[in-house]
C-alpha positions as CSV (number, residue, x, y, z in Angstrom):
1,M,141.9,121.9,165.7
2,A,143.2,125.1,166.8
3,Q,143.3,125.8,170.7
4,S,141.7,128.6,171.9
5,T,143.7,131.3,174.4
6,N,140.8,131.9,176.9
7,P,140.9,129.6,179.8
8,I,139.1,126.3,179.7
9,R,137.6,126.0,183.1
10,V,137.4,122.5,184.1
11,V,135.8,121.2,187.5
12,V,136.1,118.4,189.2
13,V,133.5,118.0,192.6
14,G,134.8,115.2,194.9
15,G,138.5,114.4,195.5
16,S,138.0,110.6,195.9
17,Y,138.7,107.8,193.8
18,A,136.9,108.8,190.7
19,G,138.0,112.5,191.1
20,S,141.5,112.1,191.6
21,G,141.7,109.5,188.7
22,A,139.8,112.4,186.8
23,L,142.2,114.9,188.2
24,K,145.6,113.2,187.4
25,T,144.6,112.9,183.6
26,L,143.4,116.3,183.3
27,Y,146.4,117.9,185.4
28,A,148.9,116.1,182.8
29,A,147.0,117.2,179.8
30,S,147.2,120.8,180.9
31,K,150.8,120.7,181.4
32,S,151.4,119.4,177.9
33,Q,148.9,119.6,175.1
34,I,146.0,122.2,176.7
35,P,148.2,124.8,178.5
36,S,145.1,127.0,178.6
37,M,143.0,124.3,180.7
38,H,142.3,125.4,184.3
39,I,141.1,122.9,186.8
40,T,139.4,123.5,190.2
41,L,138.6,120.8,192.7
42,I,135.8,121.1,194.9
43,D,135.5,119.3,198.0
44,Q,133.8,119.5,201.4
45,G,136.5,117.9,203.2
46,T,140.0,119.5,203.8
47,H,141.3,115.7,203.5
48,Y,140.7,112.4,201.8
49,F,140.3,109.1,203.6
50,H,141.5,106.2,202.2
51,M,138.1,104.3,203.1
52,I,139.4,100.8,200.9
53,G,141.8,100.8,204.1
54,F,139.0,101.1,207.0
55,P,139.3,97.5,208.2
56,K,142.9,98.1,208.8
57,A,142.7,101.3,210.3
58,I,140.4,100.6,213.0
59,V,142.8,98.1,214.3
60,D,146.2,99.8,213.3
61,L,145.9,103.7,214.2
62,A,149.4,104.2,213.0
63,Y,148.2,103.3,209.6
64,A,145.2,105.1,210.1
65,A,146.9,108.4,210.7
66,K,148.6,107.8,207.2
67,S,145.2,107.4,205.6
68,F,144.3,111.1,205.5
69,L,145.8,112.7,202.3
70,P,145.3,116.6,201.9
71,F,143.0,117.1,199.0
72,A,145.3,120.5,198.4
73,N,148.0,118.2,197.2
74,L,145.8,116.8,194.5
75,P,147.2,117.8,191.0
76,C,144.9,120.8,190.1
77,H,144.9,124.7,190.0
78,Q,142.9,125.3,192.4
79,F,141.0,124.0,195.5
80,I,137.8,125.1,197.2
81,C,136.9,123.4,200.3
82,A,133.3,123.6,200.4
83,R,129.9,121.6,199.6
84,M,128.4,121.8,196.3
85,T,124.6,122.3,197.0
86,S,123.2,122.6,193.4
87,V,123.9,122.3,189.5
88,L,122.2,125.9,188.5
89,D,122.8,125.2,184.6
90,A,125.0,124.1,181.8
91,H,128.0,126.4,183.3
92,H,127.5,127.2,186.7
93,L,126.8,125.8,190.4
94,Q,126.3,126.8,193.7
95,L,128.4,126.0,196.7
96,D,127.3,126.0,200.6
97,N,129.4,129.1,201.4
98,G,127.1,131.2,198.9
99,D,129.5,131.5,196.0
100,T,128.7,130.6,192.2
101,V,131.2,128.6,190.4
102,E,131.5,128.7,186.6
103,F,132.5,125.9,184.4
104,D,133.4,124.9,180.8
105,Y,133.3,121.0,181.6
106,L,132.1,119.5,185.0
107,V,132.8,116.2,186.4
108,L,130.6,115.1,189.3
109,A,132.8,112.9,191.3
110,T,130.5,112.9,194.4
111,G,130.6,109.0,195.3
112,S,128.1,107.5,197.7
113,R,127.6,107.5,201.5
114,T,127.8,104.4,203.5
115,P,126.4,104.5,207.1
116,A,128.7,105.6,210.3
117,P,131.1,104.2,211.5
118,S,132.3,102.9,208.3
119,K,131.8,106.3,206.6
120,V,134.1,109.1,208.2
121,Q,132.1,111.8,209.3
122,G,134.6,114.6,210.1
123,K,135.6,116.8,207.5
124,S,139.2,117.4,208.6
125,K,142.3,114.9,209.2
126,E,142.0,115.8,212.9
127,D,138.0,115.1,213.5
128,G,138.3,111.9,210.9
129,L,141.3,110.3,212.9
130,A,139.5,111.3,216.3
131,E,136.4,109.2,215.2
132,I,138.7,106.3,214.1
133,T,140.2,106.5,217.1
134,R,137.4,106.5,219.6
135,L,136.2,103.3,217.6
136,S,139.7,101.9,218.0
137,V,139.7,102.2,221.7
138,A,135.7,100.9,221.7
139,I,136.7,97.7,219.8
140,E,139.8,97.3,222.3
141,A,137.5,97.3,225.6
142,A,134.5,95.7,223.9
143,K,133.8,91.7,224.8
144,S,131.7,91.4,221.4
145,V,131.6,92.9,218.1
146,L,128.9,93.2,215.7
147,V,129.2,93.5,212.2
148,I,126.1,94.0,210.1
149,G,126.5,93.2,206.5
150,G,128.4,90.6,204.5
151,G,129.8,92.1,201.8
152,A,133.5,92.5,200.9
153,V,133.8,95.6,203.8
154,G,132.1,93.4,206.3
155,V,134.1,90.5,205.8
156,E,137.0,92.7,206.0
157,I,136.0,94.3,209.3
158,A,135.2,91.1,210.6
159,G,138.3,89.6,209.6
160,Q,140.7,92.3,210.9
161,I,139.2,92.6,214.3
162,A,139.3,89.0,214.9
163,A,142.8,88.5,213.9
164,K,143.9,91.3,215.9
165,Y,142.6,90.2,219.3
166,S,143.1,86.3,218.3
167,G,143.4,84.5,221.6
168,S,141.2,86.8,223.4
169,D,137.7,86.2,224.8
170,K,136.3,89.1,222.4
171,Q,133.4,87.9,220.3
172,V,133.2,89.0,216.9
173,T,129.6,88.2,215.0
174,I,128.7,89.0,211.4
175,V,125.5,89.1,210.3
176,H,124.2,89.2,206.8
177,G,120.9,88.9,205.0
178,G,121.8,86.9,202.0
179,D,122.2,83.3,201.8
180,R,126.0,83.5,201.2
181,L,128.7,86.1,202.1
182,L,129.9,88.5,199.2
183,P,128.4,89.8,196.4
184,A,125.9,87.2,194.7
185,Y,127.7,87.8,191.6
186,Y,130.8,86.1,192.4
187,K,130.8,82.5,192.7
188,S,129.6,80.6,195.4
189,G,132.8,78.9,196.3
190,L,134.4,82.2,197.2
191,S,131.4,82.6,200.1
192,S,132.4,79.3,201.2
193,A,135.7,79.7,201.6
194,T,135.4,83.1,202.9
195,V,133.1,81.5,205.7
196,S,135.9,78.7,206.5
197,K,138.4,81.3,207.2
198,L,136.3,83.8,209.2
199,K,135.5,80.6,211.5
200,Q,139.2,79.9,211.5
201,L,139.6,83.1,213.7
202,G,136.7,82.5,215.6
203,V,134.1,85.0,213.7
204,R,130.6,83.9,214.4
205,V,128.7,83.7,210.9
206,V,124.9,84.7,210.6
207,L,123.4,83.9,207.2
208,N,119.8,84.9,206.1
209,E,119.2,87.4,208.9
210,R,118.2,90.8,208.6
211,V,119.1,93.0,211.9
212,D,116.8,95.7,212.8
213,V,118.5,98.9,212.9
214,P,117.1,102.5,214.5
215,E,116.5,105.1,212.3
216,D,118.9,107.4,214.5
217,F,121.5,105.0,215.0
218,G,124.2,107.6,214.4
219,F,128.2,107.3,215.0
220,E,128.3,107.6,218.7
221,S,125.5,105.2,218.8
222,H,127.6,102.4,217.8
223,I,130.0,102.6,220.8
224,G,128.2,101.0,223.8
225,H,126.4,98.2,224.5
226,A,123.3,97.4,222.6
227,V,120.6,94.5,222.0
228,L,119.9,94.6,218.3
229,K,116.8,92.3,217.2
230,G,116.8,90.0,214.2
231,A,114.0,89.1,211.7
232,S,114.1,85.7,213.1
233,G,113.3,87.0,216.4
234,D,116.9,86.1,217.8
235,E,118.8,89.1,219.4
236,Y,122.2,90.3,219.1
237,S,124.1,91.8,221.9
238,S,127.2,93.5,221.5
239,D,129.3,96.5,222.9
240,V,130.4,97.7,219.6
241,Q,128.2,97.7,216.3
242,I,129.4,98.4,212.8
243,L,127.3,98.9,210.1
244,A,128.6,97.9,206.1
245,T,125.0,97.6,204.7
246,G,125.7,99.2,201.3
247,L,125.9,102.7,199.2
248,R,123.7,105.4,199.2
249,T,123.8,108.3,196.6
250,E,123.0,111.9,196.6
251,S,121.6,113.5,193.6
252,D,119.3,116.3,194.6
253,F,121.8,118.5,193.4
254,L,120.4,118.0,190.1
255,G,117.1,119.5,190.3
256,P,117.6,122.8,188.2
257,L,119.0,120.9,185.6
258,E,116.2,118.4,185.5
259,Q,113.8,121.2,184.8
260,D,115.4,122.1,181.5
261,S,115.6,118.6,180.4
262,E,113.1,116.8,178.4
263,E,114.5,113.3,179.5
264,P,115.1,111.9,183.3
265,L,118.6,112.6,184.5
266,R,118.6,110.2,187.2
267,T,117.3,106.8,187.9
268,D,114.1,105.9,190.4
269,H,117.2,105.1,193.0
270,G,118.5,108.1,192.4
271,T,121.8,107.5,190.7
272,I,122.6,109.5,187.7
273,R,122.0,108.3,184.1
274,V,125.5,108.1,181.8
275,L,126.7,107.1,178.5
276,P,129.8,104.6,178.4
277,T,131.5,108.0,177.9
278,M,130.7,108.8,181.7
279,Q,128.6,111.8,180.1
280,M,125.5,112.5,181.5
281,R,122.4,111.4,179.6
282,G,120.4,114.2,178.0
283,P,121.5,117.6,176.7
284,Y,124.3,118.4,178.9
285,T,127.2,116.7,177.0
286,N,129.8,118.6,178.7
287,I,128.9,117.3,182.2
288,F,130.5,114.1,183.5
289,V,129.8,111.6,186.3
290,P,132.4,108.5,187.0
291,G,131.9,106.4,190.2
292,D,129.4,105.5,192.5
293,N,127.1,108.4,191.7
294,N,126.1,107.1,188.1
295,D,123.9,104.2,187.3
296,Y,126.2,101.7,186.5
297,P,125.6,98.2,188.2
298,V,126.7,97.8,191.9
299,S,129.3,95.5,190.3
300,C,131.0,98.6,189.4
301,K,130.8,100.0,192.5
302,Y,134.6,99.5,193.5
303,G,137.3,102.4,194.0
304,F,139.6,101.1,191.3
305,K,137.0,101.0,188.8
306,A,135.5,104.6,189.9
307,E,139.5,105.4,189.4
308,M,139.0,104.0,185.9
309,Q,135.9,105.8,185.2
310,G,137.6,108.9,186.2
311,D,140.3,108.4,183.6
312,V,137.7,107.9,180.9
313,A,135.9,111.1,181.6
314,A,139.1,113.1,181.8
315,A,140.5,111.7,178.4
316,N,136.9,112.6,176.7
317,I,137.1,116.0,177.9
318,K,140.6,116.3,176.5
319,K,139.0,114.7,173.4
320,L,136.0,117.4,173.5
321,I,138.5,120.1,173.6
322,Q,140.6,118.9,170.8
323,G,137.7,117.8,168.7
324,K,138.5,114.0,168.6
325,P,136.2,111.0,168.9
326,L,135.2,110.3,172.4
327,G,136.2,107.0,173.9
328,N,133.9,104.4,176.2
329,W,134.2,103.1,179.3
330,S,134.1,99.2,179.8
331,D,133.9,97.0,182.8
332,W,136.6,94.6,181.7
333,V,138.1,93.8,185.1
334,D,137.0,90.8,186.7
335,A,138.9,90.4,189.9
336,I,138.2,90.7,193.9
337,F,140.7,90.2,196.5
338,V,139.3,89.9,200.1
339,P,141.8,90.3,202.9
340,I,140.4,87.8,205.9
341,G,143.0,89.5,208.8
342,P,146.6,90.2,207.5
343,K,147.6,86.6,206.6
344,M,144.3,85.0,205.1
345,G,142.5,86.2,202.2
346,V,140.2,85.0,199.3
347,A,140.1,85.9,195.7
348,Q,138.4,85.5,192.4
349,V,140.1,85.9,189.0
350,V,138.5,85.9,185.6
351,G,135.6,83.7,186.7
352,L,137.5,81.3,189.1
353,V,137.9,81.1,192.7
354,V,141.5,81.1,193.5
355,P,142.6,77.8,195.8
356,S,143.1,78.6,199.5
357,L,146.9,78.7,199.7
358,I,147.1,80.5,197.0
359,A,144.5,83.1,197.8
360,D,146.1,83.9,201.0
361,W,149.5,84.4,199.5
362,T,148.2,86.3,196.3
363,V,145.8,88.6,198.9
364,R,148.7,89.1,201.4
365,L,150.8,90.4,198.4
366,A,148.2,92.0,196.6
367,K,146.2,94.2,199.3
368,S,146.6,93.2,203.0
369,G,149.6,95.2,203.6
370,D,148.3,98.5,202.9
371,Y,145.3,98.3,201.3
372,F,146.6,100.1,198.3
373,L,147.8,103.2,199.9
374,W,150.7,103.4,198.2
375,L,149.0,103.2,194.9
376,V,146.5,105.7,195.7
377,K,149.5,108.3,196.8
378,T,150.6,108.4,193.2
379,H,148.0,110.9,192.6
380,Y,149.3,113.5,194.9
381,K,152.1,115.9,194.6
382,G,154.7,115.8,197.1
383,L,153.8,112.7,199.1
């Protein structure tokens, strides 16, 4: 198929895992196969924060400082630091600075939100690092730390804090609403091993308990003594509280598009409906939605899977331009590695729980050192 000499405008909104994965593939295509492609990245922050490494960052400020990477160094032709407020139609979006951006292809890699302080609120490296520093200093001074939520992130946070302050009188408690730690789609033996290793570090584990968290529990509210009540009636007193309670998505920016679509673009939960090609369902075949904001199940909401989806979205944009058949994303990776402090961990691979000592060694080798920060840096130019 003959290539047009007119610029092909590809816009990627969001520079985290799905967005950076898409950018890497798109930029490579623009350098070799489609030189007319012009790639724009839009993100409301100046820096990406490596959220996977948050549990390590709060106990290692030197690592935290390395975990902020400038979006301007991602592979693209233009970076716009602004927040997208709406997708106006099939070829225009609106920014909070009043500008309208035109596109031929759009990648909505807007991700998800997690509660503070697990989600850094600052839009610059300076502000984000200041938040983590305040939390880290508060954890060091605290006599007690409460972690609410027993998924992988909550487990890793509790394990890192307990290991860092092993031998002190600091009490770390993790409270989880389910009857076992980690997502239920993993083996129960993985949860049992997790509880055992957390207890080795002195962590108090409370299951089947839902803590009543105030609606206005903002970032600063997590630093300072608080007494929270559980559904059981028990009270949990702590000097620092960390929420690790799941993902929330934002998709109201699709409002203008929905008015012109004969079928719903979003689910009742607000996630965006997609095809296996990562294209948004409905008439807008030039819009792709990889990552946490799409309607794939929660088992797909991991950074490395979002990156894989971003790569599929980018590859399919290239195929659309070239007039080739599109490919599908499939969730073929069945593995989880959960550090519990720097020396221990649990793992499940292809449905099998890895034996304890082997899991410790595997997790240390694969993840505990820098939580895959080295791999993320390969997406950036000059880093």
